[in-house]
Wavefront OBJ file of the C-alpha trace (Angstrom):
o trace
v -17.812 -16.442 -19.628
v -17.842 -18.139 -15.908
v -21.383 -18.165 -14.949
v -22.624 -19.195 -11.515
v -26.071 -20.416 -11.127
v -28.093 -20.683 -7.658
v -31.300 -22.962 -7.572
v -33.282 -24.621 -4.902
v -32.916 -28.345 -6.317
v -30.732 -29.896 -8.995
v -31.028 -33.171 -11.029
v -31.386 -36.095 -10.231
v -34.081 -33.964 -8.018
v -37.106 -33.916 -10.311
v -39.131 -31.164 -11.475
v -39.818 -28.642 -14.198
v -37.366 -25.698 -12.668
v -34.760 -28.641 -12.015
v -35.038 -29.613 -15.615
v -34.993 -26.013 -16.753
v -31.986 -25.034 -15.037
v -29.669 -28.264 -16.132
v -30.537 -27.790 -19.390
v -29.378 -24.368 -19.077
v -26.058 -25.543 -17.770
v -25.433 -28.197 -19.582
v -26.008 -26.272 -23.113
v -24.121 -22.985 -21.776
v -21.130 -25.231 -20.812
v -21.269 -26.976 -24.484
v -21.151 -23.433 -25.836
v -17.802 -22.926 -24.232
v -18.863 -21.080 -20.941
v -17.621 -22.222 -17.467
v -20.933 -23.153 -15.267
v -20.710 -23.864 -11.711
v -24.203 -24.526 -9.819
v -25.121 -24.067 -6.135
v -27.772 -25.809 -4.515
v -29.416 -27.834 -1.718
v -29.018 -31.401 -1.033
v -32.765 -31.868 -1.281
v -34.091 -34.453 -3.857
v -37.899 -33.757 -2.686
v -38.985 -30.747 -0.788
v -42.545 -31.816 0.022
v -41.974 -34.321 1.459
v -38.541 -33.603 2.813
v -36.021 -35.973 1.139
v -32.410 -35.718 0.645
v -30.053 -36.806 -2.023
v -27.504 -38.951 -0.491
v -23.705 -38.076 -1.100
v -23.137 -41.244 -2.420
v -25.186 -40.581 -5.327
v -23.099 -40.493 -8.617
v -24.379 -37.050 -9.598
v -23.850 -35.628 -6.283
v -21.071 -33.463 -7.416
v -21.201 -33.454 -11.166
v -24.030 -33.867 -13.647
v -23.810 -34.127 -17.131
v -20.088 -32.677 -16.843
v -21.477 -29.606 -14.719
v -19.860 -29.334 -11.568
v -22.385 -29.132 -8.550
v -22.049 -27.922 -4.888
v -24.878 -29.438 -2.710
v -25.459 -27.730 0.636
v -27.577 -29.001 3.340
v -31.142 -27.763 3.590
v -33.090 -27.386 6.624
v -36.831 -26.495 7.370
v -38.680 -24.532 10.115
v -41.131 -27.767 9.529
v -45.046 -28.180 9.874
v -47.109 -25.546 8.817
v -44.016 -23.006 8.614
v -42.219 -24.973 6.163
v -39.400 -23.249 4.493
v -36.114 -24.235 3.115
v -33.004 -22.656 4.701
v -29.561 -22.990 3.506
v -27.486 -21.496 6.091
v -24.153 -22.460 4.785
v -24.879 -21.074 1.178
v -24.307 -17.523 2.035
v -20.724 -18.002 3.636
v -19.902 -20.003 0.316
v -21.320 -17.091 -1.705
v -18.661 -14.807 -0.028
v -15.743 -17.542 -0.733
v -16.613 -17.408 -4.559
v -16.813 -13.935 -4.875
v -14.407 -13.332 -7.119
v -14.796 -16.160 -9.446
v -17.983 -15.487 -11.735
v -18.299 -12.962 -14.402
v -22.467 -13.325 -14.066
v -24.398 -14.965 -11.619
v -27.878 -16.368 -12.239
v -30.275 -17.100 -9.311
v -33.399 -19.079 -9.915
v -36.787 -19.278 -7.816
v -38.308 -16.097 -6.185
v -38.857 -16.427 -2.526
v -35.925 -18.332 -1.372
v -33.699 -17.747 1.321
v -30.461 -17.912 -0.936
v -32.123 -15.419 -3.611
v -31.885 -12.728 -0.990
v -28.376 -13.688 0.174
v -27.313 -13.405 -3.572
v -28.586 -10.155 -4.107
v -26.575 -9.085 -1.056
v -23.214 -10.646 -1.802
v -23.985 -9.467 -5.462
v -23.890 -5.953 -4.368
v -20.607 -6.599 -2.275
v -18.784 -8.570 -4.790
v -19.897 -6.358 -7.538
v -21.284 -9.191 -9.502
v -23.631 -8.533 -12.511
v -26.820 -10.497 -11.819
v -29.691 -12.317 -13.520
v -32.705 -13.479 -11.941
v -35.367 -16.267 -13.208
v -38.313 -16.417 -10.608
v -40.171 -19.099 -11.589
v -42.819 -17.184 -9.902
v -45.957 -19.024 -8.059
v -48.364 -16.437 -6.659
v -48.917 -16.975 -3.045
v -52.544 -18.637 -3.417
v -50.979 -21.560 -5.440
v -48.593 -22.400 -2.532
v -49.185 -25.822 -0.557
v -48.828 -25.377 3.223
v -50.703 -24.109 6.141
v -51.415 -20.561 7.617
v -47.845 -20.241 8.985
v -46.209 -20.706 5.577
v -48.578 -18.252 3.961
v -47.735 -15.723 6.671
v -44.384 -16.301 5.847
v -44.984 -15.703 2.146
v -46.815 -12.850 2.779
v -44.090 -11.229 5.046
v -41.419 -11.966 2.257
v -43.782 -10.002 -0.395
v -44.277 -7.293 1.478
v -40.605 -6.715 2.915
v -37.996 -9.013 1.025
v -39.533 -9.111 -2.562
v -39.537 -5.679 -3.724
v -35.948 -4.755 -2.710
v -34.623 -8.307 -3.846
v -36.286 -7.748 -7.466
v -34.490 -4.075 -7.673
v -31.421 -5.693 -6.848
v -30.780 -7.724 -9.837
v -29.418 -6.440 -13.075
v -32.006 -8.444 -15.438
v -34.855 -10.443 -14.647
v -36.217 -12.928 -16.988
v -39.787 -13.954 -16.766
v -41.765 -16.901 -18.607
v -44.596 -15.301 -19.539
v -46.416 -11.840 -19.976
v -48.602 -13.168 -16.971
v -45.798 -13.562 -14.758
v -44.027 -9.997 -15.807
v -47.588 -8.347 -14.572
v -47.664 -10.185 -11.330
v -44.132 -9.116 -10.418
v -44.825 -5.558 -11.605
v -47.040 -5.372 -8.659
v -43.937 -6.466 -6.324
v -41.635 -3.982 -7.747
v -40.263 -5.443 -10.717
v -39.046 -2.543 -12.974
v -40.388 -3.587 -16.623
v -37.262 -1.944 -18.223
v -35.203 -4.576 -16.705
v -37.182 -7.422 -17.698
v -37.165 -9.829 -20.419
v -39.646 -12.830 -21.587
v -38.090 -16.034 -22.166
v -39.933 -19.523 -21.900
v -38.295 -22.578 -21.094
v -37.604 -25.205 -23.666
v -37.543 -28.919 -25.512
v -35.045 -30.493 -27.212
v -36.389 -31.072 -30.951
v -33.990 -33.937 -31.505
v -35.458 -35.804 -28.569
v -38.849 -35.858 -30.159
v -37.916 -36.280 -33.747
v -38.815 -40.099 -33.746
v -40.843 -41.117 -30.572
v -40.767 -45.123 -29.783
v -43.679 -47.161 -30.139
v -46.703 -46.249 -28.001
v -47.002 -50.107 -27.528
v -43.981 -50.181 -25.366
v -45.722 -47.788 -22.823
v -48.701 -49.533 -22.848
v -47.397 -53.308 -22.666
v -45.262 -51.622 -19.222
v -48.466 -50.329 -17.894
v -50.673 -53.048 -18.833
v -52.908 -51.126 -21.268
v -55.032 -52.723 -23.999
v -53.835 -51.423 -27.440
v -57.156 -50.029 -28.358
v -58.003 -48.508 -25.008
v -58.274 -44.574 -25.204
v -55.690 -43.374 -23.036
v -55.351 -39.805 -21.100
v -51.788 -38.845 -19.825
v -50.539 -36.744 -17.115
v -46.743 -36.369 -16.411
v -45.392 -34.244 -13.556
v -45.434 -33.926 -9.594
v -47.991 -35.722 -7.575
v -48.303 -32.821 -5.901
v -51.681 -30.895 -4.110
v -51.346 -27.940 -6.695
v -51.511 -30.134 -9.882
v -55.035 -30.449 -9.780
v -55.219 -34.235 -9.940
v -58.060 -34.705 -7.867
v -60.041 -32.611 -10.041
v -58.857 -34.913 -12.818
v -59.831 -37.949 -10.765
v -63.648 -36.279 -10.653
v -63.710 -35.845 -14.344
v -62.776 -39.253 -14.835
v -65.978 -40.357 -13.307
v -68.012 -38.632 -15.504
v -65.966 -39.959 -18.653
v -65.852 -44.050 -17.699
v -69.293 -44.690 -18.834
v -68.823 -43.308 -22.297
v -65.534 -44.447 -23.099
v -65.020 -48.365 -22.706
v -61.857 -49.197 -21.500
v -60.502 -45.896 -20.551
v -57.259 -45.414 -19.043
v -56.088 -42.160 -17.312
v -52.221 -42.432 -16.362
v -50.703 -40.154 -13.769
v -46.793 -40.288 -14.479
v -44.689 -38.955 -11.743
v -42.810 -39.159 -8.584
v -44.789 -38.411 -5.162
v -44.505 -34.966 -3.861
v -47.281 -35.505 -1.003
v -50.352 -36.067 -2.797
v -50.026 -39.903 -3.843
v -51.668 -41.433 -0.846
v -54.741 -39.019 -0.989
v -55.042 -39.685 -4.920
v -55.026 -43.516 -4.205
v -57.742 -43.413 -1.710
v -59.855 -40.949 -4.111
v -59.264 -43.341 -6.871
v -60.169 -46.483 -4.756
v -63.263 -44.562 -3.248
v -64.373 -43.839 -6.987
v -63.980 -47.526 -7.974
v -61.741 -46.327 -10.460
v -58.334 -48.506 -9.698
v -58.268 -50.079 -13.096
v -59.203 -46.779 -14.871
v -56.644 -44.268 -13.013
v -53.139 -45.595 -13.100
v -50.060 -44.312 -10.643
v -46.958 -46.104 -12.159
v -44.572 -43.607 -10.233
v -41.831 -41.657 -11.996
v -40.662 -43.211 -15.221
v -36.788 -43.161 -14.903
v -36.166 -44.726 -18.517
v -36.549 -41.887 -21.070
v -37.482 -44.002 -23.686
v -40.389 -45.089 -21.772
v -41.237 -41.741 -20.839
v -41.408 -40.986 -24.478
v -43.247 -44.110 -25.145
v -46.163 -42.821 -22.897
v -46.329 -39.720 -25.124
v -46.623 -41.625 -28.286
v -49.075 -43.950 -26.575
v -51.388 -41.234 -25.444
v -54.421 -39.979 -27.273
v -54.197 -36.485 -25.391
v -52.190 -34.882 -22.587
v -53.746 -32.991 -19.350
v -52.321 -30.440 -17.255
v -54.894 -29.477 -14.573
v -52.445 -27.517 -12.322
v -53.619 -24.620 -10.068
v -50.858 -22.797 -11.506
v -47.575 -22.784 -13.658
v -45.009 -20.368 -14.355
v -44.800 -22.174 -17.881
v -45.562 -25.765 -17.926
v -42.544 -27.404 -19.864
v -44.381 -30.617 -19.966
v -46.965 -29.102 -22.086
v -44.151 -28.312 -24.914
v -43.054 -31.562 -24.505
v -46.627 -32.950 -25.131
v -46.905 -30.596 -28.273
v -43.603 -31.555 -29.421
v -44.865 -35.026 -29.582
v -47.841 -34.152 -31.783
v -50.413 -34.508 -28.875
v -53.308 -32.223 -28.131
v -53.413 -30.738 -24.653
v -56.116 -29.985 -21.977
v -54.644 -27.317 -19.840
v -56.098 -24.692 -17.149
v -56.500 -21.069 -18.045
v -54.070 -19.879 -15.349
v -50.229 -18.503 -15.034
v -48.281 -19.254 -18.258
v -50.305 -21.876 -19.757
v -52.811 -19.809 -22.131
v -49.758 -18.457 -23.593
v -48.173 -21.817 -24.411
v -51.589 -23.577 -25.490
v -53.192 -21.872 -28.082
v -56.741 -22.484 -27.224
v -58.777 -23.965 -29.918
v -55.653 -24.710 -32.355
v -53.124 -26.775 -30.317
v -55.693 -27.667 -27.284
v -58.318 -26.627 -24.802
v -58.364 -24.473 -21.781
v -60.547 -24.955 -18.882
v -61.231 -23.340 -15.601
v -58.926 -24.671 -12.585
v -61.006 -27.102 -10.279
v -63.879 -27.391 -12.571
v -64.538 -31.097 -13.168
v -67.614 -31.079 -15.619
v -65.367 -28.604 -17.543
v -62.384 -30.797 -17.570
v -64.362 -33.608 -18.525
v -66.206 -32.140 -21.228
v -62.914 -31.001 -23.003
v -61.264 -34.392 -22.759
v -64.767 -36.043 -24.023
v -64.430 -33.501 -26.935
v -61.201 -34.862 -28.035
v -61.624 -38.505 -27.263
v -64.779 -38.321 -29.609
v -62.836 -36.628 -32.319
v -60.096 -38.390 -33.956
v -59.416 -35.612 -36.717
v -59.713 -32.907 -34.231
v -57.017 -34.666 -32.096
v -54.906 -34.998 -35.327
v -54.937 -31.511 -36.253
v -54.350 -29.858 -32.909
v -51.445 -32.433 -32.505
v -49.889 -31.360 -35.946
v -50.442 -27.497 -34.984
v -48.943 -27.870 -31.302
v -46.031 -29.658 -32.773
v -45.194 -27.015 -35.120
v -45.523 -24.494 -32.552
v -43.341 -26.103 -30.092
v -40.533 -26.448 -32.673
v -40.913 -22.975 -33.827
v -41.190 -21.276 -30.245
v -39.890 -23.461 -27.621
v -36.507 -24.836 -28.246
v -33.500 -24.940 -26.115
v -31.279 -23.338 -28.542
v -33.756 -20.252 -29.106
v -33.735 -20.045 -25.086
v -29.991 -20.405 -24.482
v -29.270 -17.909 -27.041
v -31.676 -15.488 -25.320
v -30.265 -15.990 -22.259
v -26.645 -15.374 -23.303
v -28.176 -12.031 -24.348
v -29.393 -11.167 -20.892
v -26.009 -11.903 -19.567
v -24.533 -9.563 -21.745
v -27.375 -7.121 -20.894
v -26.634 -7.598 -17.306
v -22.831 -7.143 -17.658
v -23.276 -3.974 -19.467
v -26.206 -2.654 -17.339
v -24.063 -3.375 -14.364
v -21.059 -1.314 -15.802
v -23.097 1.635 -16.217
v -24.529 1.699 -12.889
l 1 2 3 4 5 6 7 8 9 10 11 12 13 14 15 16 17 18 19 20 21 22 23 24 25 26 27 28 29 30 31 32 33 34 35 36 37 38 39 40 41 42 43 44 45 46 47 48 49 50 51 52 53 54 55 56 57 58 59 60 61 62 63 64 65 66 67 68 69 70 71 72 73 74 75 76 77 78 79 80 81 82 83 84 85 86 87 88 89 90 91 92 93 94 95 96 97 98 99 100 101 102 103 104 105 106 107 108 109 110 111 112 113 114 115 116 117 118 119 120 121 122 123 124 125 126 127 128 129 130 131 132 133 134 135 136 137 138 139 140 141 142 143 144 145 146 147 148 149 150 151 152 153 154 155 156 157 158 159 160 161 162 163 164 165 166 167 168 169 170 171 172 173 174 175 176 177 178 179 180 181 182 183 184 185 186 187 188 189 190 191 192 193 194 195 196 197 198 199 200 201 202 203 204 205 206 207 208 209 210 211 212 213 214 215 216 217 218 219 220 221 222 223 224 225 226 227 228 229 230 231 232 233 234 235 236 237 238 239 240 241 242 243 244 245 246 247 248 249 250 251 252 253 254 255 256 257 258 259 260 261 262 263 264 265 266 267 268 269 270 271 272 273 274 275 276 277 278 279 280 281 282 283 284 285 286 287 288 289 290 291 292 293 294 295 296 297 298 299 300 301 302 303 304 305 306 307 308 309 310 311 312 313 314 315 316 317 318 319 320 321 322 323 324 325 326 327 328 329 330 331 332 333 334 335 336 337 338 339 340 341 342 343 344 345 346 347 348 349 350 351 352 353 354 355 356 357 358 359 360 361 362 363 364 365 366 367 368 369 370 371 372 373 374 375 376 377 378 379 380 381 382 383 384 385 386 387 388 389 390 391 392 393 394 395 396 397 398 399 400 401 402
């Protein structure tokens, strides 16, 4: 099968959606499909950062051919990524794919792909990776653009695709309010590679790299340093924890997506410079996995996550999780069994959940064991890719009937 994938960014650009699409492409190609990716030249969207054409992964990533198109933004509070050359490219490749898989709701290329798909008679699949408008960063103009998109473009775009893959029941319900036909929708999560978590490197490697004593309690966050990740709440919660947990370290692993400076200022103002560490993105995967091995628990205090792949990774590493009760996270973390859920932006509740786990080693071990079993049963890439192949077949069959 010849499969064309469209997404806003692609590795080496970091992020959960980027990881999802790359894993999907690599594994589909390994199963004998021909895969091509059309994406932007962006490494980051906020702040705007381009991937240089000299990057060794510019045109190919893990054997998958990638075409990168120059992204533009309206700028300021009207920040919105436009890919004007992508529409023309879609017309040029219109006779190549057997199925087209488009990722991320609200993008300019999503509507272009839906339109060209009708003209080219493509079977189409859409994975929205949906974020509700209230979870978006930016000012009033960006919010206004999103409101206009939801009202005028979102419904016809959703109706244009033969199949829609959602990450959670919550996402399905939200999209139904925008016009999603539930008969065309299927729920498939993101995934993890069990082999990657079969034997973790010693946690001592990460502790040594980060300068953390072997006996210090360690709370880990991994992901983008962005305004919608709730990290300011985690810093406030840490202020409540330091007095009762000697030597506590809270490590925020991830690249800067516009929030690092404010976080460093907050940490310094709170007198937590030795407690809250911001080491940036850990490029070395062994070191990244060692951080999971080193931590006592994992925290994801986001305003919203369509799925939260890093939670599945933490669970596969055998760690209990504390997450907010929004988006797909409650469907991923089994509250009271594999972790704890707290309200968003509630620092005392977040502190209480972390405190409870830090004080109870047997509970941490039991939740970690249950989480690992859950992740390895429900959230593997083999399961996800097989499900996506099924959706491609369903899209082709539905397209033939229409």
